C-alpha positions in Angstrom: -148.1 -40.3 -73.6 -146.6 -38.4 -70.8 -144.2 -35.8 -71.4 -140.9 -37.0 -69.2 -138.8 -34.2 -70.2 -137.5 -31.6 -67.4 -136.0 -28.8 -69.6 -137.8 -27.1 -72.5 -137.2 -27.8 -76.1 -136.3 -25.8 -78.8 -136.8 -26.7 -82.1 -134.0 -25.7 -84.5 -132.1 -27.5 -86.9 -128.9 -27.3 -86.4 -126.0 -28.9 -87.9 -123.4 -30.9 -86.3 -121.3 -33.7 -86.4 -121.1 -36.8 -84.5 -119.5 -40.1 -83.7 -119.5 -43.1 -81.3 -117.2 -42.7 -78.6 -114.9 -45.8 -79.8 -111.0 -47.0 -79.8 -110.0 -46.7 -82.6 -112.1 -43.4 -83.0 -114.9 -43.8 -85.4 -115.3 -41.8 -88.3 -117.7 -37.9 -87.8 -120.8 -38.4 -89.3 -123.2 -35.3 -90.5 -126.6 -35.1 -88.8 -129.2 -32.6 -88.0 -130.8 -31.5 -84.9 -134.9 -31.7 -84.5 -134.6 -30.0 -81.1 -132.4 -29.0 -78.5 -132.5 -28.4 -74.6 -130.2 -27.4 -72.0 -129.5 -31.1 -71.3 -129.4 -32.8 -74.6 -130.9 -33.2 -78.1 -132.6 -34.8 -80.5 -130.6 -36.2 -83.9 -131.7 -37.5 -87.2 -128.7 -39.4 -88.8 -127.6 -42.5 -91.0 -125.8 -44.0 -87.4 -127.6 -47.0 -86.0 -126.9 -46.6 -82.3 -128.5 -48.2 -79.5 -129.5 -47.1 -76.0 -126.6 -46.6 -74.0 -124.0 -45.7 -76.7 -121.5 -42.9 -75.8 -121.1 -40.3 -78.7 -118.8 -37.5 -79.4 -121.0 -34.5 -80.2 -119.9 -30.7 -82.0 -122.9 -28.8 -82.7 -122.8 -25.7 -84.8 -124.2 -22.9 -82.8 -124.1 -19.5 -84.4 -123.3 -16.7 -81.6 -122.6 -19.0 -78.9 -119.6 -17.2 -78.0 -121.8 -13.9 -77.1 -123.0 -15.9 -74.5 -119.6 -17.3 -73.3 -118.1 -15.9 -69.9 -114.9 -16.6 -71.0 -113.4 -13.1 -72.8 -111.3 -14.7 -75.5 -114.3 -16.4 -76.9 -116.1 -13.1 -77.1 -113.4 -12.5 -79.9 -113.9 -15.5 -81.7 -115.8 -15.8 -84.9 -119.3 -15.8 -84.1 -120.8 -17.5 -87.2 -119.1 -20.5 -86.6 -119.1 -21.4 -83.1 -119.0 -25.4 -81.8 -120.7 -26.7 -79.0 -118.5 -29.7 -78.1 -120.0 -32.5 -75.7 -120.2 -36.1 -74.9 -123.5 -37.7 -74.7 -125.2 -41.1 -74.1 -127.9 -42.3 -76.5 -131.3 -42.2 -74.3 -133.5 -43.5 -76.7 -133.2 -44.8 -80.8 -135.7 -45.3 -83.1 -135.4 -46.2 -86.8 -137.1 -44.0 -89.5 -136.6 -45.8 -92.8 -132.8 -45.6 -93.7 -132.2 -42.9 -90.9 -132.4 -43.1 -87.1 -134.0 -40.8 -84.5 -131.6 -40.4 -81.5 -132.4 -38.9 -78.4 -128.9 -38.0 -76.8 -128.2 -36.7 -73.1 -125.0 -34.7 -72.4 -123.1 -36.5 -69.9 -119.9 -34.3 -70.6 -120.0 -30.7 -71.1 -117.5 -28.0 -70.6 -118.8 -25.6 -67.7 -118.1 -22.4 -69.1 -119.9 -24.2 -72.4 -122.7 -25.3 -70.6 -123.0 -21.9 -68.7 -123.1 -20.5 -72.5 -125.3 -22.9 -73.8 -127.9 -22.7 -71.0 -128.2 -18.7 -71.3 -128.6 -18.8 -75.3 -131.4 -21.1 -75.0 -133.0 -19.1 -72.4 -132.8 -16.3 -74.8 -134.2 -18.1 -77.8 -136.8 -19.7 -75.5 -137.9 -16.2 -74.5 -138.3 -15.1 -78.0 -135.6 -13.1 -78.4 -132.7 -13.2 -80.9 
């Protein structure tokens, strides 16, 4: 199978919560990342979502604030930072009672995106 990804992936098991974008708001579901990139992530969770579904994601990323351009972000607690984004399910596979979802970010704050890309570049470069 040919690799179609344009951005490098980092195998990282970040904790996250996600929910389908719906009205009324859906309940949050705990999930685990399999890998992440600047443009999305692969997630293992119990939600059986179909490709095309919109999801809200809250990804716990320690030290994200250190890469944030905003002054006040640097003063926040470095142990518990959340990357908040909206994404679209690009692919979905059932694996037993779990689902493996490929989620592509569609809406991410510009400063958060910059911090996320800087952190990933550092981690992919092998620096802590």
